[in-house]
N, C-alpha and C positions, 0 to 999 in steps of 0.2 A: 290566518292568511287563506284566501281563496287559492283554491286547487289549480287555477292557472296561473298562478303568480309563482315565480321561482326564488327561492330563498337566495340571498346574497352569497356570492361564490367568495371563497378565500383567494382563490385565483385571481392574480392583477390582470387589470385590461391589457390588451395588445399594443406594444408602441408602435411607433411606425419601422422602426428596424425590424421588430418580427415580423408585422404585417409582410415585409418585404421578403423575408426570408421564407414565411408561409407561402406566398405566392410562388416566388423561384423555384420551390421544392416541388409544389405542386405540378408546377408547368415543366420542370427537367423530368420527374417521372412521367408524366403525359408524354412528352417527347418521346423519351427512350421505348416507352411502351407501346405507344401508338404509328410513330411515322413511318417505319419499316412496312408495316402491313397496308397502311395507307399509299403508300408509292407502289406497292404491287398490286393492290386492288386497283388503282386509277391508271395503273400502265405507265407513271411518270418516273423518271429517274430519282434515284434517292437524294442526289444533289438538288434538285429544283423542289421536291416534295421536302425537304430538310429545311431549304430557305422558307418556304410558304410556312411551315411548320414554326420557324423561329420568329418570323412576322406574326403570325396569329399568335403564339404564345407571348410576345411582348405585349400587344394588345389585350391579351387574356389577364396578363400579371397587373396590367395598369387598372383594368375593369376590377378584378379580383380585390386588390386593394381598397379602391372605392366603393364598391360594393360592400364588402365586407365591415369596412367602417362603418357606412350607413346602417347596415343590418344589425350590427352590434349595438349602436345607438338607439335604434327600435327596439331593440330587445330589452335594452336597460330601460327604456322607457315604458313599456307596457310590462315588462317583468314577465315573459314567459318562458319556460324552460325548453332545452333544446331537444324536446322528444322527437320520436320518428316523423310526425306528422310536420313539425318545424322544419325538420333537415330536410325532407322532400320538397317542403315551399321554397326553403333556401337554395337549394340545387336546381329546382325547376326556374326561380325566380333569376339566379345568375346565368344558367345557361340561355335564357331567353334574351337576357340583353347583350349577351354576348354576340348572339345572331345578328343583332342590328349592326354591329361594327365588323364582323368577320364576312358575311357573304359578299358585300362590295369588293373586298380585298381578295377572296378567293376569286371572284370572277373574273378580276384584273389579271390576276397571276397567272391564271391556267387559261386564259382565253375562253372563257364559257359564259352562257348567258347567266343572268341573276338568278333566274328558275335554276338551273343546273346546279350554280352554287348554292342555294338554297336547299335543293335536295341533298347535296352533299353534306352542307351543315347539318341537316336533319341528320343523316346517317353519323356525323361525329357526334351530336347530341346524345344518341342513344348509345353511344361509347362512353362517352364522357360523364352523362348523368350519374350512373352508378359509380364511376371512379370518383366523381365529386363527391357524393355522401360518404362512400367509404373512406376516401382519404381524410376528410375533415372529422368523421367520426375518430378513425386513429389518433389523428394530429391532436385533437380536442383530450383524448384519454392519456394519450403521453405527456401532451403540456399539464394537463392536471397533476399527474403523478410527479413531475418534476417540479412543481409549484408545491406540492404539499410537502415535498423531501425538504424545500428549502425552507420552509414554516418553522419558527422556533416552537419547541414542545409538540413536533408531530413525529419524532422518532419512535423507534421499538419501545422506549422507555419512557414515554410521555403518558401522563394522567390521562384517563378517560372518564 
């Protein structure tokens, strides 16, 4: 098998229900971690920024599910492993697609120009890029452990 090809994983593909859970968990943690600081930095009320964060999170959750389903299909077709390089490409691609949807929304909600909203989104991207990468690495590790424990003959007494 070529070095760039990934071995078939014993971990099952993500269901629609799991994709929704993954996206919701990602967004909930992100809102709790970043919304208060964002309100403070922008001098906006927590209510206004909270509402904007929920709107952006809704868009992001939908994008997360669509993007990750496509990325997983591409990964299955090309057979590459989730190396650090692949994870970086995944995170950058995800955040780039999100910019297209979020900039007009932020400009409208905050009554700022598209340029100011773009600069704001770049700042958010710099915050969320490492978060996206670390969250997905942690999620995948936990998911693999849970799936491995559910497999027959994978317990402590299994033959190796």
